[in-house]
DSSP file (Angstrom, degrees, kcal/mol; ACC not computed):
  #  RESIDUE AA STRUCTURE BP1 BP2  ACC     N-H-->O    O-->H-N    N-H-->O    O-->H-N    TCO  KAPPA ALPHA  PHI   PSI    X-CA   Y-CA   Z-CA
    1    1 A M              0   0    0      0, 0.0     2,-0.3     0, 0.0    19,-0.2   0.000 360.0 360.0 360.0 139.8  146.3   51.5  125.7
    2    2 A S  E     -A   19   0A   0     17,-2.4    17,-3.0    15,-0.0     2,-0.5  -0.975 360.0-133.5-133.4 148.7  148.0   48.9  127.9
    3    3 A T  E     -A   18   0A   0     -2,-0.3     2,-0.3    15,-0.2    15,-0.2  -0.883  23.4-171.5-106.4 133.3  150.1   45.9  127.1
    4    4 A Y  E     -A   17   0A   0     13,-2.6    13,-2.3    -2,-0.5     2,-0.3  -0.871  16.3-128.9-123.1 153.3  149.5   42.6  128.8
    5    5 A N  E     +A   16   0A   0     -2,-0.3   102,-2.5    11,-0.2   103,-0.4  -0.773  25.1 179.5-102.8 146.9  151.4   39.3  128.9
    6    6 A G  E     +AB  15 106A   0      9,-2.6     9,-2.3    -2,-0.3     2,-0.3  -0.967   5.5 179.3-141.7 159.8  150.0   35.9  128.1
    7    7 A A  E     -A   14   0A   0     98,-1.1     7,-0.2    -2,-0.3     2,-0.0  -0.987  28.1-112.2-155.8 153.5  151.2   32.3  128.0
    8    8 A C        -     0   0    0      5,-2.2     3,-0.4    -2,-0.3    71,-0.0  -0.248  45.8 -93.7 -77.7 175.6  149.8   28.8  127.3
    9    9 A H  S    S+     0   0    0      1,-0.2    -1,-0.1     2,-0.1    75,-0.0   0.879 124.6  40.1 -60.7 -41.7  149.6   26.2  130.0
   10   10 A C  S    S-     0   0    0      1,-0.0    -1,-0.2    75,-0.0     0, 0.0   0.606 106.4-122.4 -87.5 -11.5  153.0   24.6  129.2
   11   11 A G  S    S+     0   0    0     -3,-0.4    -2,-0.1     2,-0.2    -1,-0.0   0.467  79.5 117.8  86.2   1.4  154.8   27.9  128.6
   12   12 A A  S    S+     0   0    0      1,-0.1     2,-0.4    46,-0.1    49,-0.1   0.757  74.8  47.0 -72.6 -23.6  155.9   27.0  125.0
   13   13 A T        +     0   0    0     45,-0.1    -5,-2.2    46,-0.1     2,-0.3  -0.978  67.8 171.6-122.7 129.9  153.9   29.9  123.6
   14   14 A E  E     +AC   7  57A   0     43,-1.9    43,-1.7    -2,-0.4    42,-1.6  -0.944   3.7 169.3-133.1 155.8  154.0   33.4  125.0
   15   15 A W  E     -AC   6  55A   0     -9,-2.3    -9,-2.6    -2,-0.3     2,-0.4  -0.973  25.9-134.6-155.6 166.6  152.6   36.7  123.7
   16   16 A T  E     -AC   5  54A   0     38,-2.4    38,-2.8    -2,-0.3     2,-0.4  -0.962  17.3-162.5-123.7 148.9  151.8   40.3  124.5
   17   17 A A  E     -AC   4  53A   0    -13,-2.3   -13,-2.6    -2,-0.4     2,-0.7  -0.995  10.3-149.7-133.3 127.8  148.5   42.0  123.7
   18   18 A T  E     -A    3   0A   0     34,-2.4     2,-0.4    -2,-0.4   -15,-0.2  -0.873  27.9-175.1 -97.8 114.7  148.0   45.8  123.5
   19   19 A L  E     -A    2   0A   0    -17,-3.0   -17,-2.4    -2,-0.7     2,-0.1  -0.865  27.9-115.8-118.1 144.4  144.5   46.4  124.5
   20   20 A D        -     0   0    0     -2,-0.4    -1,-0.0   -19,-0.2     0, 0.0  -0.472  25.9-127.1 -67.8 143.5  142.3   49.5  124.6
   21   21 A K  S    S+     0   0    0     -2,-0.1     2,-0.8     2,-0.1    -1,-0.1   0.718  91.2  93.5 -68.4 -18.6  141.3   50.4  128.2
   22   22 A D        -     0   0    0      1,-0.1     3,-0.5     2,-0.0    -2,-0.2  -0.668  58.5-173.7 -74.0 111.4  137.7   50.5  126.8
   23   23 A T    >   +     0   0    0     -2,-0.8     3,-2.2     1,-0.2    93,-0.4   0.095  46.7 117.9 -97.0  23.6  136.6   47.0  127.6
   24   24 A S  T 3  S+     0   0    0      1,-0.3    -1,-0.2    92,-0.1    -2,-0.0   0.723  77.7  52.1 -64.7 -18.4  133.2   47.3  125.8
   25   25 A S  T 3  S+     0   0    0     -3,-0.5    22,-1.0    22,-0.1     2,-0.7   0.257  82.4 109.1 -98.8  12.9  134.3   44.5  123.4
   26   26 A H  E <   +D   46   0B   0     -3,-2.2    90,-3.0    20,-0.2    91,-1.1  -0.807  52.0 171.4 -90.4 117.3  135.3   42.2  126.3
   27   27 A I  E     -De  45 117B   0     18,-2.8    18,-2.7    -2,-0.7     2,-0.5  -0.875  39.3-130.1-131.2 154.4  132.7   39.4  126.3
   28   28 A L  E     -De  44 118B   0     89,-2.0    91,-2.8    -2,-0.3     2,-0.5  -0.876  28.0-153.2 -93.1 135.5  131.7   36.1  127.8
   29   29 A C  E     +De  43 119B   0     14,-2.3    14,-1.6    -2,-0.5    91,-0.2  -0.961  19.2 178.5-115.8 125.0  130.9   33.6  125.1
   30   30 A H        +     0   0    0     89,-2.2    90,-0.1    -2,-0.5    -1,-0.1   0.200  34.9 135.2-104.4  12.9  128.5   30.8  126.0
   31   31 A C     >  -     0   0    0     88,-0.1     4,-2.0     1,-0.1     5,-0.2  -0.246  66.2-117.8 -64.1 154.9  128.4   29.2  122.5
   32   32 A N  H  > S+     0   0    0      1,-0.2     4,-2.3     2,-0.2     5,-0.2   0.825 112.4  57.9 -64.4 -31.9  128.7   25.4  122.4
   33   33 A T  H  > S+     0   0    0      2,-0.2     4,-2.8     1,-0.2     5,-0.2   0.946 107.3  46.9 -63.4 -47.4  131.9   25.5  120.5
   34   34 A C  H  > S+     0   0    0      1,-0.2     4,-2.3     2,-0.2     6,-0.4   0.888 111.5  52.4 -61.7 -38.5  133.6   27.7  123.1
   35   35 A K  H  X S+     0   0    0     -4,-2.0     4,-2.1     2,-0.2     5,-0.5   0.917 112.4  44.5 -63.3 -42.6  132.4   25.3  125.8
   36   36 A I  H  < S+     0   0    0     -4,-2.3    -2,-0.2     2,-0.2    -1,-0.2   0.930 115.2  47.5 -67.9 -44.9  133.8   22.3  124.1
   37   37 A L  H  < S+     0   0    0     -4,-2.8    -2,-0.2     1,-0.2    -1,-0.2   0.856 123.2  33.0 -65.6 -34.8  137.1   23.9  123.3
   38   38 A S  H  < S-     0   0    0     -4,-2.3    -1,-0.2    -5,-0.2    -2,-0.2   0.710  94.2-133.7 -95.5 -21.5  137.6   25.2  126.8
   39   39 A G  S  < S+     0   0    0     -4,-2.1     2,-0.2     1,-0.3    -3,-0.2   0.667  74.2 100.5  73.0  15.6  135.9   22.5  128.8
   40   40 A G  S    S-     0   0    0     -5,-0.5    -1,-0.3    -6,-0.4    -2,-0.2  -0.578  90.6 -97.7-123.5-174.6  134.2   25.3  130.8
   41   41 A A  S    S-     0   0    0     -2,-0.2     2,-0.3     1,-0.2    84,-0.2   0.692  98.7 -18.5 -79.4 -20.5  130.9   27.1  131.0
   42   42 A Y        -     0   0    0     -8,-0.1     2,-0.3    -7,-0.1   -12,-0.2  -0.961  63.7-116.5-168.4 173.0  132.1   30.0  128.8
   43   43 A T  E     -D   29   0B   0    -14,-1.6   -14,-2.3    -2,-0.3     2,-0.5  -0.926  19.4-128.8-122.6 154.7  135.2   31.8  127.5
   44   44 A L  E     +D   28   0B   0     -2,-0.3    60,-0.9   -16,-0.2    59,-0.7  -0.905  41.2 167.0-100.0 125.7  136.5   35.3  128.1
   45   45 A N  E     -DF  27 102B   0    -18,-2.7   -18,-2.8    -2,-0.5     2,-0.4  -0.949  26.5-163.9-140.8 154.5  137.3   37.0  124.8
   46   46 A Q  E     -DF  26 101B   0     55,-1.7    55,-2.7    -2,-0.3     2,-0.6  -0.981  22.4-132.8-139.8 132.6  138.0   40.4  123.4
   47   47 A I  E     + F   0 100B   0    -22,-1.0    53,-0.2    -2,-0.4   -22,-0.1  -0.725  41.5 166.2 -81.1 123.1  137.9   41.4  119.7
   48   48 A I  E     - F   0  99B   0     51,-2.4    51,-2.5    -2,-0.6     2,-0.1  -0.899  44.4 -84.5-135.1 161.1  141.1   43.2  118.9
   49   49 A P  E >   - F   0  98B   0      0, 0.0     3,-2.2     0, 0.0     4,-0.3  -0.468  41.8-124.2 -62.5 139.6  143.1   44.4  115.9
   50   50 A K  G >  S+     0   0    0     47,-3.0     3,-1.5     1,-0.3    48,-0.1   0.854 109.8  58.4 -55.9 -37.7  145.3   41.6  114.7
   51   51 A D  G 3  S+     0   0    0     46,-0.3    -1,-0.3     1,-0.3    47,-0.1   0.498  89.5  74.0 -76.1  -0.6  148.4   43.7  114.9
   52   52 A S  G <  S+     0   0    0     -3,-2.2   -34,-2.4   -35,-0.1     2,-0.5   0.586  86.3  75.1 -82.3 -11.4  147.7   44.2  118.7
   53   53 A L  E <   -C   17   0A   0     -3,-1.5     2,-0.5    -4,-0.3   -36,-0.2  -0.899  61.1-175.7-105.3 126.7  148.8   40.6  119.4
   54   54 A K  E     -C   16   0A   0    -38,-2.8   -38,-2.4    -2,-0.5     2,-0.7  -0.974  18.0-146.8-122.4 115.9  152.5   39.8  119.2
   55   55 A I  E     +C   15   0A   0     -2,-0.5   -40,-0.3   -40,-0.2     3,-0.1  -0.741  20.0 178.4 -80.1 117.2  153.6   36.2  119.7
   56   56 A T  E     +     0   0A   0    -42,-1.6     2,-0.3    -2,-0.7   -41,-0.2   0.595  64.3  25.9 -99.7 -14.1  156.9   36.5  121.5
   57   57 A K  E    S+C   14   0A   0    -43,-1.7   -43,-1.9     2,-0.0    -1,-0.3  -0.960 124.1   5.9-151.6 130.8  157.7   32.8  121.9
   58   58 A G  S >> S+     0   0    0     -2,-0.3     3,-1.1   -45,-0.2     4,-0.8   0.599  74.2 136.8  79.4  11.2  156.7   29.7  119.9
   59   59 A G  G >4  +     0   0    0      1,-0.3     3,-0.7     2,-0.2    -3,-0.1   0.850  70.0  54.6 -61.5 -35.4  154.9   31.6  117.2
   60   60 A D  G 34 S+     0   0    0      1,-0.2    -1,-0.3    -5,-0.0    -2,-0.0   0.702 107.7  52.4 -70.6 -17.6  156.4   29.5  114.4
   61   61 A S  G <4 S+     0   0    0     -3,-1.1    -1,-0.2   -49,-0.1    -2,-0.2   0.598  77.4 122.7 -93.9 -13.0  155.1   26.4  116.2
   62   62 A L    <<  -     0   0    0     -4,-0.8     2,-0.2    -3,-0.7    18,-0.2  -0.205  49.0-151.3 -53.8 137.0  151.4   27.4  116.6
   63   63 A K  E     -G   79   0B   0     16,-2.7    16,-2.5     2,-0.0     2,-0.3  -0.673  12.7-168.3-102.0 162.1  149.0   25.0  115.0
   64   64 A N  E     -G   78   0B   0     -2,-0.2     2,-0.3    14,-0.2    14,-0.2  -0.991  12.3-175.0-148.1 157.9  145.6   25.9  113.5
   65   65 A Y  E     -G   77   0B   0     12,-1.5    12,-3.0    -2,-0.3     2,-0.4  -0.957  18.4-134.1-145.2 164.5  142.5   24.3  112.3
   66   66 A T  E     +G   76   0B   0     -2,-0.3     2,-0.3    10,-0.2    10,-0.2  -0.946  20.7 172.8-126.5 139.6  139.3   25.7  110.7
   67   67 A Y  E     -G   75   0B   0      8,-2.1     8,-2.8    -2,-0.4     2,-0.6  -0.911  40.2 -97.4-135.5 167.4  135.7   25.1  111.3
   68   68 A K  E     -G   74   0B   0     -2,-0.3     5,-0.1     6,-0.2    -2,-0.0  -0.776  40.9-147.6 -89.1 119.5  132.5   26.6  109.9
   69   69 A G    >   -     0   0    0      4,-2.9     3,-2.0    -2,-0.6    -1,-0.0  -0.191  32.7 -94.3 -78.3 174.5  131.1   29.2  112.4
   70   70 A D  T 3  S+     0   0    0      1,-0.3    -1,-0.1     2,-0.1    -2,-0.0   0.754 125.0  63.6 -61.3 -24.0  127.4   30.1  112.9
   71   71 A S  T 3  S-     0   0    0      2,-0.2    -1,-0.3     1,-0.1    -3,-0.0   0.645 116.3-115.5 -72.1 -13.6  127.8   32.9  110.4
   72   72 A G  S <  S+     0   0    0     -3,-2.0    -2,-0.1     1,-0.4    -1,-0.1   0.308  82.9 112.9  91.6  -7.6  128.5   30.2  107.8
   73   73 A N  S    S-     0   0    0      1,-0.1    -4,-2.9    -5,-0.1    -1,-0.4  -0.595  76.3 -90.0 -96.2 158.1  132.1   31.6  107.4
   74   74 A P  E     -G   68   0B   0      0, 0.0    18,-2.3     0, 0.0     2,-0.4  -0.347  31.1-157.8 -66.8 145.9  135.3   29.9  108.4
   75   75 A V  E     -GH  67  91B   0     -8,-2.8    -8,-2.1    16,-0.2     2,-0.5  -0.998   7.2-153.6-122.3 124.8  136.8   30.3  111.9
   76   76 A H  E     -GH  66  90B   0     14,-2.7    14,-2.8    -2,-0.4     2,-0.5  -0.883   7.4-158.8-102.3 124.3  140.5   29.7  112.2
   77   77 A C  E     -GH  65  89B   0    -12,-3.0   -12,-1.5    -2,-0.5     2,-0.5  -0.891   1.3-160.0-106.6 129.7  141.7   28.5  115.7
   78   78 A Y  E     +GH  64  88B   0     10,-2.7     9,-2.0    -2,-0.5    10,-1.2  -0.939  22.1 162.0-113.8 128.0  145.4   29.0  116.7
   79   79 A Y  E     -GH  63  86B   0    -16,-2.5   -16,-2.7    -2,-0.5     7,-0.2  -0.940  44.9 -89.9-145.0 159.7  146.7   26.9  119.5
   80   80 A C     >  -     0   0    0      5,-2.1     4,-1.5    -2,-0.3   -18,-0.1  -0.551  31.1-143.9 -69.2 130.4  149.9   25.6  121.2
   81   81 A P  T  4 S+     0   0    0      0, 0.0    -1,-0.1     0, 0.0   -19,-0.1   0.709  94.9  48.2 -71.6 -17.6  150.8   22.2  119.6
   82   82 A N  T  4 S+     0   0    0      3,-0.1    -2,-0.0     1,-0.1    -3,-0.0   0.943 130.5  11.5 -87.1 -55.0  152.1   20.9  122.9
   83   83 A C  T  4 S-     0   0    0      2,-0.1    -1,-0.1     0, 0.0   -74,-0.0   0.508  92.5-128.4-105.2  -5.9  149.3   21.7  125.5
   84   84 A T     <  +     0   0    0     -4,-1.5     2,-0.3     1,-0.2    -6,-0.0   0.617  45.3 164.2  66.8  19.0  146.6   22.7  123.0
   85   85 A T        -     0   0    0      1,-0.1    -5,-2.1    -6,-0.1     2,-0.7  -0.504  38.6-128.6 -63.0 127.6  145.8   26.0  124.7
   86   86 A H  E     +H   79   0B   0     -2,-0.3    -7,-0.3    -7,-0.2     3,-0.1  -0.727  28.7 179.9 -83.4 115.5  143.8   28.1  122.3
   87   87 A V  E     -     0   0B   0     -9,-2.0    15,-1.9    -2,-0.7     2,-0.3   0.932  60.3 -20.0 -81.7 -51.2  145.5   31.5  122.0
   88   88 A Y  E     -HI  78 101B   0    -10,-1.2   -10,-2.7    13,-0.2     2,-0.3  -0.980  52.1-140.9-155.5 164.7  143.2   33.3  119.5
   89   89 A H  E     -HI  77 100B   0     11,-2.1    11,-3.2    -2,-0.3     2,-0.5  -0.948   8.3-148.6-127.4 149.0  140.6   32.7  116.8
   90   90 A H  E     -H   76   0B   0    -14,-2.8   -14,-2.7    -2,-0.3     2,-0.7  -0.940   8.6-164.4-119.9 108.7  140.1   34.5  113.5
   91   91 A Q  E >   -H   75   0B   0     -2,-0.5     3,-2.3   -16,-0.2     4,-0.3  -0.827  12.0-151.0 -88.8 115.6  136.5   34.7  112.4
   92   92 A T  G >  S+     0   0    0    -18,-2.3     3,-1.6    -2,-0.7    -1,-0.2   0.758  92.4  71.5 -61.8 -22.4  136.6   35.6  108.8
   93   93 A A  G 3  S+     0   0    0    -19,-0.4    -1,-0.3     1,-0.3     3,-0.1   0.746  93.3  56.9 -63.1 -22.2  133.2   37.3  109.2
   94   94 A L  G <  S-     0   0    0     -3,-2.3    -1,-0.3     1,-0.3     3,-0.2   0.538 117.3-111.2 -84.4  -7.2  135.0   40.0  111.2
   95   95 A G    X   -     0   0    0     -3,-1.6     3,-0.7    -4,-0.3    -1,-0.3  -0.330  36.7 -68.9  97.3 174.3  137.4   40.8  108.3
   96   96 A D  T 3  S+     0   0    0      1,-0.2    -1,-0.2    -2,-0.1    -3,-0.1   0.703 124.1  56.4 -76.8 -20.5  141.1   40.2  108.0
   97   97 A D  T 3  S+     0   0    0     -3,-0.2   -47,-3.0   -47,-0.1     2,-0.4   0.389  94.1  74.4 -99.1   4.5  142.3   42.8  110.6
   98   98 A K  E <   +F   49   0B   0     -3,-0.7     2,-0.3   -49,-0.3    -7,-0.1  -0.924  51.3 177.4-120.8 143.6  140.4   41.5  113.7
   99   99 A I  E     -F   48   0B   0    -51,-2.5   -51,-2.4    -2,-0.4     2,-0.6  -0.891  30.4-120.0-133.1 166.9  140.9   38.5  115.9
  100  100 A I  E     -FI  47  89B   0    -11,-3.2   -11,-2.1    -2,-0.3     2,-0.4  -0.940  30.0-158.1-111.9 111.4  139.3   37.1  119.0
  101  101 A L  E     -FI  46  88B   0    -55,-2.7   -55,-1.7    -2,-0.6     2,-1.3  -0.715  19.3-127.9 -92.5 136.2  141.8   37.0  121.9
  102  102 A R  E >   -F   45   0B   0    -15,-1.9     3,-1.6    -2,-0.4   -57,-0.3  -0.695  28.0-175.7 -81.0  94.1  141.3   34.6  124.9
  103  103 A T  G >  S+     0   0    0     -2,-1.3     3,-1.6   -59,-0.7     6,-0.2   0.686  72.9  74.1 -72.0 -18.5  141.7   37.2  127.6
  104  104 A G  G 3  S+     0   0    0    -60,-0.9    -1,-0.3     1,-0.3     6,-0.1   0.656  91.5  60.4 -65.7 -13.1  141.4   34.6  130.4
  105  105 A L  G <  S+     0   0    0     -3,-1.6   -98,-1.1   -61,-0.2     2,-0.3   0.511  81.1 100.4 -90.9  -7.1  144.9   33.6  129.4
  106  106 A L  B <> S-B    6   0A   0     -3,-1.6     4,-1.1  -100,-0.2  -100,-0.3  -0.623  78.2-131.1 -78.6 137.4  146.4   37.0  130.1
  107  107 A S  T  4 S+     0   0    0   -102,-2.5     3,-0.3    -2,-0.3     4,-0.2   0.893 110.7  37.9 -57.0 -39.9  148.2   37.1  133.4
  108  108 A E  T >> S+     0   0    0   -103,-0.4     4,-2.2     1,-0.2     3,-1.2   0.720 104.5  72.9 -80.5 -21.9  146.4   40.3  134.4
  109  109 A G  H 3> S+     0   0    0      1,-0.3     4,-1.0     2,-0.2    -1,-0.2   0.743  81.3  69.2 -67.8 -24.7  143.1   39.1  132.7
  110  110 A R  H 3< S+     0   0    0     -4,-1.1    -1,-0.3    -3,-0.3    -2,-0.1   0.786 117.3  20.0 -66.1 -25.0  142.3   36.6  135.4
  111  111 A K  H <4 S+     0   0    0     -3,-1.2    -2,-0.2    -4,-0.2    -1,-0.2   0.769 128.2  38.7-109.9 -36.1  141.6   39.3  137.9
  112  112 A N  H  < S+     0   0    0     -4,-2.2     2,-0.8     1,-0.1    -3,-0.2   0.379  86.5  87.7-110.0   2.6  140.9   42.6  136.2
  113  113 A F     <  -     0   0    0     -4,-1.0    -1,-0.1    -5,-0.2    -4,-0.0  -0.731  50.7-179.2-110.2  85.8  138.9   42.0  133.0
  114  114 A G        -     0   0    0     -2,-0.8     2,-0.2     1,-0.1   -88,-0.1  -0.531  34.5-104.5 -76.2 149.9  135.2   42.0  133.8
  115  115 A P        -     0   0    0      0, 0.0   -88,-0.2     0, 0.0     3,-0.1  -0.494  19.3-161.6 -77.8 143.9  132.9   41.4  130.9
  116  116 A A  S    S-     0   0    0    -90,-3.0    17,-0.4   -93,-0.4     2,-0.3   0.713  77.0 -11.6 -88.5 -26.2  130.9   44.2  129.3
  117  117 A A  E     -e   27   0B   0    -91,-1.1   -89,-2.0    15,-0.1     2,-0.4  -0.950  62.0-128.8-159.4 173.3  128.5   41.7  127.7
  118  118 A E  E     -ej  28 134B   0     15,-2.3    17,-2.2    -2,-0.3     3,-0.3  -0.996  15.2-153.3-135.6 144.9  127.8   38.1  127.0
  119  119 A I  E    S+e   29   0B   0    -91,-2.8   -89,-2.2    -2,-0.4    19,-0.2  -0.808  75.4  29.9-116.0 160.0  126.9   36.4  123.7
  120  120 A Y    >   +     0   0    0     17,-2.2     3,-2.0    15,-0.3    16,-0.2   0.881  66.8 162.4  57.8  41.3  125.0   33.2  123.1
  121  121 A G  G >   +     0   0    0     14,-2.8     3,-1.5    -3,-0.3    15,-0.2   0.766  65.2  70.5 -58.5 -25.9  123.1   33.8  126.3
  122  122 A K  G 3  S+     0   0    0     14,-1.5    -1,-0.3    13,-0.3    14,-0.1   0.728 100.3  47.2 -64.1 -20.5  120.5   31.3  125.1
  123  123 A D  G <  S+     0   0    0     -3,-2.0    -1,-0.3    13,-0.3    -2,-0.2   0.326  82.8 125.3-103.0   6.2  123.2   28.6  125.8
  124  124 A R  S <  S-     0   0    0     -3,-1.5   -82,-0.1    -4,-0.2     2,-0.1  -0.397  70.8-106.3 -64.5 139.6  124.2   29.8  129.2
  125  125 A F    >   -     0   0    0    -84,-0.2     3,-1.8     1,-0.1    -1,-0.1  -0.391  27.6-118.1 -65.1 147.2  123.9   27.2  131.9
  126  126 A S  T 3  S+     0   0    0      1,-0.3    -1,-0.1    -3,-0.1    -2,-0.1   0.745 111.6  56.8 -62.7 -24.9  120.9   27.7  134.2
  127  127 A W  T 3  S+     0   0    0      2,-0.1    -1,-0.3     0, 0.0     2,-0.3   0.540  87.3  97.9 -85.1  -6.7  123.1   28.1  137.3
  128  128 A E  S <  S-     0   0    0     -3,-1.8     2,-0.2     1,-0.1    -4,-0.0  -0.609  76.3-121.6 -84.3 142.4  125.1   31.0  135.8
  129  129 A K        -     0   0    0     -2,-0.3     2,-0.2     1,-0.1    -4,-0.1  -0.570  29.9-113.0 -79.5 145.0  124.2   34.6  136.6
  130  130 A E        -     0   0    0     -2,-0.2     2,-0.2    -6,-0.0    -1,-0.1  -0.536  20.4-132.6 -79.7 141.9  123.3   36.9  133.8
  131  131 A V        -     0   0    0     -2,-0.2   -13,-0.1     2,-0.1   -15,-0.1  -0.638  31.1-107.2 -86.3 152.7  125.6   39.8  132.8
  132  132 A A  S    S+     0   0    0     -2,-0.2     2,-0.9     1,-0.2   -15,-0.1   0.865 111.5  47.0 -51.6 -46.6  123.7   43.1  132.3
  133  133 A N  S    S+     0   0    0    -17,-0.4   -15,-2.3     2,-0.0     2,-0.5  -0.826  76.2 166.9-102.5  98.4  124.1   43.1  128.5
  134  134 A T  B     -j  118   0B   0     -2,-0.9     2,-0.4   -17,-0.2   -15,-0.2  -0.946  18.2-164.2-117.1 130.7  123.1   39.7  127.3
  135  135 A F        -     0   0    0    -17,-2.2   -14,-2.8    -2,-0.5   -15,-0.3  -0.938  22.4-136.2-112.0 134.2  122.4   38.8  123.6
  136  136 A E  S    S-     0   0    0     -2,-0.4   -14,-1.5   -16,-0.2   -13,-0.3   0.878  93.2 -19.8 -55.5 -40.3  120.6   35.6  122.8
  137  137 A V  S    S-     0   0    0      1,-0.4   -17,-2.2   -17,-0.2    -2,-0.2   0.350 125.8 -12.8-128.9 -90.9  123.1   34.9  120.0
  138  138 A L  S    S-     0   0    0    -19,-0.2    -1,-0.4   -18,-0.1    -2,-0.1  -0.837  72.8 -99.6-117.8 156.6  125.1   37.9  118.7
  139  139 A P        -     0   0    0      0, 0.0    -1,-0.0     0, 0.0    -4,-0.0  -0.362  51.0 -89.7 -69.9 156.2  124.7   41.6  119.2
  140  140 A P              0   0    0      0, 0.0    -5,-0.0     0, 0.0     0, 0.0  -0.354 360.0 360.0 -63.9 146.3  123.0   43.6  116.4
  141  141 A Q              0   0    0     -3,-0.1     0, 0.0    -2,-0.0     0, 0.0   0.431 360.0 360.0-105.6 360.0  125.4   44.9  113.8
């Protein structure tokens, strides 16, 4: 296990995340929701235990909103109220103890977190290269 630091764009929200060195749950997501929220071609995410994330600054100020995910279940998005950086999401389909952390926001994550797989490969832009483990939508459960 290693602990990493993260912060939103404006610095009002900071956190630490303790992550397993096994990055098999580190994924690129090409779903249209992630593209819209990030303004990019995909997001970098890791599913982690909720208690592995500690908001160290601005936690009381985090805002959230909920939308219906492809599973039909609610997805709660938590973001900085000032710069709107999305820190993490909670997909209720994963249970109460798991969250999806935006690892591209970790200071170390920008360089050292290669993806193990990608989801929503069917929505990948044609100019993007495929990762070895690509699932058209979600991996089999």
